[in-house]
N, C-alpha and C positions, 0 to 999 in steps of 0.2 A: 504494500500500500504506500502510495506516494505521500510524503509529508511536506512537500514543497509549498512555500507560501505564494499564493496567487495574487495577481493585481486586484485590488479592491478588498483583499482580505483585511478584517479588522485588526489583526496583529500587525500587519505591514503598515496600516495607517497609524497605529499607536507608536510604532517605531519611528515613523517619520515625524509625528507630532512631538515626541520626546526630544528629538534632535534640534527642534526649533525653539525650545523653551528656555526661559531664563531661570536659573537656579540660585538660591541663596543658601549658603552653608553657615549656620550659627554654631561656631566652634572656636576655641582659642587657637591662635596661630601657632601651630606646632607641626611636627612631621605628619601626624594623622590628618590634620586639616589640609596640608599640602598634597598628601597622597590622594585624598578624596577629591580635591579640586582637580588634580591632574586626570584622574579617572573619568570624572564627569565631563571635563573638556574633551577628552578623547571620544566620548560618545557624540559630541558635537554641540553640547549646550553652552549657553553663555553663563558663566559662573562668577560669583563674587562671594567672599567670606566676610564675616563680621563677628566681633566679640567685644564687649559683653552683648547679650541679647538686646537688639534695638527696640526703641519704643514705637517705631513705624517701619513699614517695608514698602518698597515701590509697588505700584498697582500691577505692573506687568510681571511680577515674580509669580510663577505657577507651581514651583516645587520648592519646599523648604526642608533642608536637613537640620535637625536640632539635636545637640548633645544633651542627653539627660543624665545627670549625675546623682539624682536623688536629692537635689537641692531645689530651693524655691526661686532660683534666679531666672528661670524660664517661665514662671507662672504668668507674668504680665504679657509676654510674647504669645503664649498659647491662647490666652483670652483674646488678644488682638486678632490672631489668625482665625479663631472660631467665629468671631463676629464679622469678619470680612465677607463680602459678597461680590463675586463668587469666592468660595473658600479655597485657598491653595491646598495642594497635596502636601501632607506632612509626613516626613520619613524620620524616624528616630535613630539617633546614634547612641548605642549602649556600650559602655566599657565594662560593666559588671552588673550582675543581677542581684537586686535587693528589693524587698517589698516596696520601699518608697520609690525607687526608680521605676519599677513596674507600674505602680499607681500613677506616676506622672506621665508615663508613656501612654497608658490607656486613657487617662483623663484628657490628654491633649488631642485625642482623636487621631492618633498616629495610625497610618494605614500599612506601614511596613517598617522594618528596622534593618540597620546594618550594624555589625559589631566591630569592636576594636580588638586588635589592630585591623585597619582598613585593608580589605582585599578587593581586587577588581572583579573577581569571579562572582557572578550573581547580581552585580550592582545594577546592570541594565534591566534585568528581569524584575528586580525589586521595584525599580522606578516605573516600569511599564505597568506592573500589577497594581501598584499604589495609585498611579494616575487613572487607570481604568476604573478602579473601585471608586475613586473620588468622582469621576464623571458619571458613573452609574448612580451614586448617591445623589448627585445634583439633579439628574433626570428624574429620579424617584421623588425627590422633594418637590420638584416642579409639578409633577403629576398630582401629588398629594394636595398641593396648594390649589390647583385647578379644581380638584374634586371637592375640597372644602368650600371653595367659592361657589361651585355649582350647588352644593347642598344648602348654602346660605340663600342662594337665589331661589331654589325650590321652596324653602321655608317661607320666604317673603311672598312668593306667588300664592301659597296656601293662605297666608294671612290676608292678603289682598282679596282673594276670592271670598273668604269668610266675611270681610267687611262689606263687600258688594252684595252678597247674599242677604245679609241682615238689613242693610240700608235700603235695598231696592226690592226685597222680597222675591228674589229670583233663584233659580236652581244653580247648582255648582257648575254645570256645563255652560249655562248662560253667562255666569260670572267670568268663567275662563275665556269665553268668546269675546266678551267686552274688553278684557285685558289684551287679548291677542290682536283684535282689530285696532285698538288704540295704539299698540306698539307698531303695527304695520303702518298706520297713518302717520305717526311721528318718526318712523324709521329708527326706532330704538328697540332695545331688548324688552321682553316681557318683565324681566327682573327690574329694569329701570322704572317701568310704568307701575309695577307693584310697589316699589319703594316709595314712589310719589303718593300712591293711595294710602299706604300705611302711615307715612309722615303727616299727611293732611289729616288723617283720622286722629293721630296722636295730638296734633295741635288743637284740634277742635274738642279734644277730651272725650271723644266718643268711644 
């Protein structure tokens, strides 16, 4: 069975995407930092390193490597990264395993890790997997947001129908048709018309 990557394959696209990305390495300037920077540059990424953890990062940084030592010096940075939209891919750098370090890695939303001493083998795979997981999470969150918005809209339509049924003594179907026809007339969504009906009803205290 052939395992060759074909044009249009998602893996090939991910590899191309990774090579165009800007990467930030949050790590003290030492041999490990230099080795990691060199490995990431070989992949084709734009790389810069910084320490101590910065209070802000450039908007175009898509992957961030962070050294976790079981200390709280990265707490501010991880909060910043978690609040940014879109959220960058976070890859942890771990030099030893301790309960505190593991807690920090998990709490930061890290999607992959690399261990010290830094080795080139497996680095690209870790970056691709972490980036794809982050992209999938973003897409899922977008779908969830749309579904939540749709549910709010459905609830608002139901509220508007109830108001019209009570006010005009009409059936549920007739109320629905009134909302639909008004939305078509004004070229807006039924949710928008329903919101206006509910808001007017609230102002009148009915």
